[in-house]
C-alpha positions in Angstrom: 0.0 0.0 0.0 1.3 3.4 -1.0 0.3 6.9 0.1 -0.6 7.6 -3.5 -3.1 4.8 -3.4 -4.7 6.2 -0.3 -5.1 9.6 -2.0 -6.7 7.9 -5.0 -9.1 5.9 -2.8 -10.1 9.0 -0.9 -10.8 10.9 -4.2 -13.1 8.1 -5.5 -14.8 7.7 -2.1 -15.6 11.5 -2.0 -16.8 11.7 -5.7 -18.3 8.2 -5.9 -17.4 8.5 -9.6 -14.2 7.2 -11.1 -14.3 9.7 -14.0 -14.8 12.7 -11.7 -12.1 11.4 -9.3 -9.6 11.0 -12.1 -10.3 14.5 -13.3 -9.8 15.8 -9.8 -6.5 13.9 -9.5 -5.3 15.1 -13.0 -4.9 11.5 -14.2 -6.7 9.3 -16.7 -9.3 6.8 -15.4 -7.6 3.5 -16.3 -4.6 4.1 -14.0 -7.0 5.2 -11.2 -9.1 2.0 -11.6 -6.0 -0.1 -11.7 -4.6 1.4 -8.4 -7.9 0.8 -6.6 -8.0 -2.7 -7.9 -4.5 -3.4 -6.7 -5.4 -2.0 -3.2 -8.4 -4.3 -3.0 -6.4 -7.3 -4.2 -3.6 -6.6 -1.7 -6.0 -6.9 1.3 -8.5 -9.2 -0.2 -11.4 -6.9 0.4 -13.9 -5.0 -1.8 -13.8 -1.3 -1.1 -16.4 -0.2 -3.7 -19.7 -1.8 -4.9 -19.8 -0.9 -8.6 -22.5 -1.3 -11.3 -23.2 0.4 -14.6 -25.0 3.3 -12.9 -23.4 4.0 -9.6 -20.4 3.5 -7.2 -20.9 3.0 -3.5 -18.6 2.4 -0.6 -18.8 -1.0 1.0 -18.9 -1.3 4.8 -15.1 -2.2 4.8 -14.6 0.8 2.5 -16.4 3.2 4.9 -14.2 2.0 7.8 -11.1 2.2 5.6 -12.0 5.8 4.5 -11.7 7.1 8.1 -8.3 5.5 8.5 -7.1 6.7 5.1 -8.0 10.3 6.0 -6.1 10.0 9.2 -3.0 8.6 7.5 -3.0 11.2 4.7 -3.6 14.1 7.2 -0.7 12.9 9.3 1.5 12.6 6.2 0.6 16.2 5.2 1.4 17.4 8.7 4.7 15.6 8.6 5.5 17.3 5.3 4.7 20.7 6.8 6.9 20.0 9.8 9.8 19.0 7.6 9.4 22.1 5.5 9.3 24.4 8.5 12.2 22.6 10.2 14.4 23.8 7.3 14.0 27.3 8.6 14.4 26.3 12.3 10.8 26.4 13.3 10.6 22.8 14.5 13.0 20.5 16.4 14.9 20.2 19.7 17.7 22.2 21.1 19.9 21.6 24.2 21.5 24.6 25.8 24.3 24.6 28.4 24.5 27.6 30.7 27.4 28.3 33.0 26.9 29.5 36.6 25.4 32.9 36.9 24.4 33.4 33.2 20.7 32.5 33.4 19.6 36.0 33.8 21.1 37.2 30.5 20.2 34.0 28.6 16.6 34.1 29.8 16.1 37.1 27.6 17.3 35.1 24.6 15.1 32.1 25.5 12.0 34.3 25.8 12.6 35.9 22.4 13.4 32.6 20.7 10.2 30.9 22.2 8.0 33.7 20.7 9.5 33.2 17.2 9.9 29.4 17.3 7.3 28.1 19.7 7.4 24.5 18.4 11.2 24.1 19.1 11.7 22.1 22.3 14.5 24.0 24.2 16.2 22.1 27.0 18.5 24.0 29.4 21.2 22.4 31.5 23.5 23.9 34.2 27.0 23.0 33.0 30.2 24.5 34.4 32.3 26.4 31.9 35.1 24.0 32.3 32.9 21.1 31.2 31.1 22.6 28.3 33.8 22.1 25.7 33.6 18.3 26.1 29.8 18.4 26.3 29.6 20.2 23.0 32.2 17.9 21.3 30.4 14.7 22.2 27.0 16.2 21.3 25.4 16.2 24.8 24.5 19.8 24.2 24.1 21.9 21.0 24.9 25.5 22.2 26.9 26.6 25.2 27.2 29.8 27.1 30.5 29.8 28.9 33.6 31.6 30.0 36.8 30.8 28.0 38.8 28.9 27.1 36.9 27.5 24.1 38.2 24.4 22.3 38.7 26.0 18.9 39.8 22.8 17.3 36.2 21.5 17.5 34.1 24.5 18.2 33.1 27.9 16.9 32.5 30.7 19.4 31.6 34.4 19.6 32.1 36.8 22.5 28.8 38.1 23.9 29.8 40.6 26.7 32.2 41.1 29.5 31.5 40.5 33.2 33.0 42.4 36.1 35.3 40.6 38.5 34.1 41.3 42.1 35.6 40.7 45.5 33.4 38.8 47.9 33.8 40.0 51.5 32.0 40.0 54.8 29.5 42.8 55.6 31.5 43.4 58.8 34.7 44.0 56.8 36.1 47.6 57.0 35.9 47.9 53.2 32.4 46.6 52.9 30.9 50.0 52.3 33.2 51.0 49.5 32.0 51.2 45.9 35.2 49.7 44.5 38.2 47.9 46.0 41.8 47.8 44.9 43.7 44.5 45.3 46.3 46.2 47.4 43.6 46.9 49.9 42.9 43.2 50.4 46.4 41.9 49.7 46.7 40.5 53.2 43.4 38.6 53.1 43.6 34.9 52.3 42.3 34.2 48.8 39.8 31.3 48.7 40.1 29.4 45.4 37.8 26.6 44.2 38.5 23.9 41.6 40.1 25.3 38.5 38.4 22.8 36.3 35.0 24.3 37.1 35.9 27.6 35.4 39.4 27.7 34.1 39.1 31.2 32.7 37.9 32.8 35.9 40.5 30.9 38.0 43.4 32.1 35.8 42.0 35.6 35.5 42.0 36.1 39.3 45.6 34.9 39.7 46.6 37.1 36.7 45.1 40.2 38.4 47.2 39.5 41.5 50.3 39.0 39.4 49.8 42.2 37.6 49.2 44.1 40.8 52.6 42.7 42.2 50.8 40.7 44.9 51.5 37.1 45.9 48.2 36.0 47.4 48.0 33.6 50.4 45.9 31.0 48.6 43.6 28.6 50.4 42.1 25.9 48.2 38.5 25.1 49.1 36.0 22.7 47.7 33.1 25.1 47.6 32.1 28.3 45.8 31.2 31.6 47.4 27.5 31.2 46.4 27.2 27.9 48.3 26.4 28.1 51.9 29.7 26.6 53.1 31.7 29.1 51.0 29.6 32.0 52.1 30.1 31.1 55.8 33.9 31.1 55.3 33.8 34.7 54.0 31.2 35.8 56.6 33.5 34.5 59.4 36.4 36.4 57.9 38.4 33.3 56.9 39.2 34.8 53.5 37.8 36.4 50.4 36.7 35.2 47.0 37.2 36.9 43.7 34.7 35.8 41.1 32.3 36.7 38.3 29.9 39.6 38.7 26.9 37.7 37.3 27.2 35.2 40.1 28.5 37.3 43.0 26.2 40.3 42.5 23.4 38.2 44.0 24.7 36.7 47.3 22.7 34.4 49.4 19.8 36.1 51.3 21.0 36.9 54.8 24.5 35.6 54.1 26.2 38.6 55.6 28.3 39.0 52.4 29.0 41.9 50.0 30.1 41.8 46.4 32.2 44.8 45.3 33.8 45.5 42.0 37.6 45.2 41.8 39.2 48.5 40.8 41.9 47.2 38.5 42.6 47.5 34.8 41.0 44.8 32.7 39.2 43.3 35.7 36.6 41.7 33.5 36.2 38.4 31.7 34.4 37.5 28.5 31.3 35.4 28.1 31.1 33.4 24.9 28.5 31.5 22.9 29.9 28.3 21.5 28.7 25.6 19.1 30.2 22.8 17.0 32.1 23.6 13.8 30.2 22.9 10.5 26.9 22.6 12.5 24.2 21.7 10.0 21.2 22.2 12.2 18.9 25.1 11.1 17.5 25.1 14.6 20.9 25.8 16.1 21.6 28.6 13.7 18.2 30.1 14.3 19.1 30.2 18.0 22.5 31.7 17.4 20.9 34.4 15.3 18.3 35.1 18.0 21.1 35.5 20.6 23.0 38.0 18.4 19.9 40.0 17.8 18.7 40.1 21.4 22.1 40.9 22.9 23.1 43.2 20.0 26.4 41.4 19.4 29.3 43.2 17.9 32.6 41.4 17.7 34.5 44.8 17.8 32.7 46.3 20.8 31.9 44.0 23.7 29.5 45.2 26.3 30.3 44.9 30.0 27.6 43.3 32.1 26.8 44.8 35.5 28.9 47.9 34.7 
């Protein structure tokens, strides 16, 4: 049984006249009669009762007509979906979002959903340091992360810059300042969490100290400043964190912590959008274009978040 035969059957069933059905289908009557006969022979059932004056559906034919309509309608719908998917209007998309970027990316997702409501967008929290591999092995399709980006396998574009902030206790003498220089906290222990979680931020923090001529007293900890244990360390004056503004500008409620911008040259870090090289998916490229439009991307002039 072929889809063409179902269309032929429906035409005859609606017209109850082979000549009119053939005209409607833009074919001659003999091929139409032959296709209906083949359909009946394939299933060993008579679909039409014919005589010299009229054509009528048999009971099996009436039952088959309902199912034939359902199959043809579904086939037509599938064709529409396929056609629209070429322009990114249908499909699925998996997005990886590094810590603290959900606020910015939410604007992109909202705009994309309005334009492509039938695309199933799935978001995952994935640390920047893990996104390169997640993209390479196709666990996600687009990543929002802080460098480095594995350029051997991935394409990327810078979106904006984030401020580097110092995370200190509210009881700290510098807590009421609008900006803090590293020399002012040079004697404070620097709390550092796992480099693999965000290589770019980790290296940037140490580079700021190096350029300021300071050798920090580093204490390696297993928690971040926006986790309860990390916040308690700072609140108890056990040390300070330096981290990304998008994360640190929203400390835990009642944590007793303050996030203050670092007053040093180039105390920012880029946020990138990354995807696989030679990506064929129209859905992915539709999302990339939406991101560029919403965030107003210019490769020559990066914006600074939380300026």
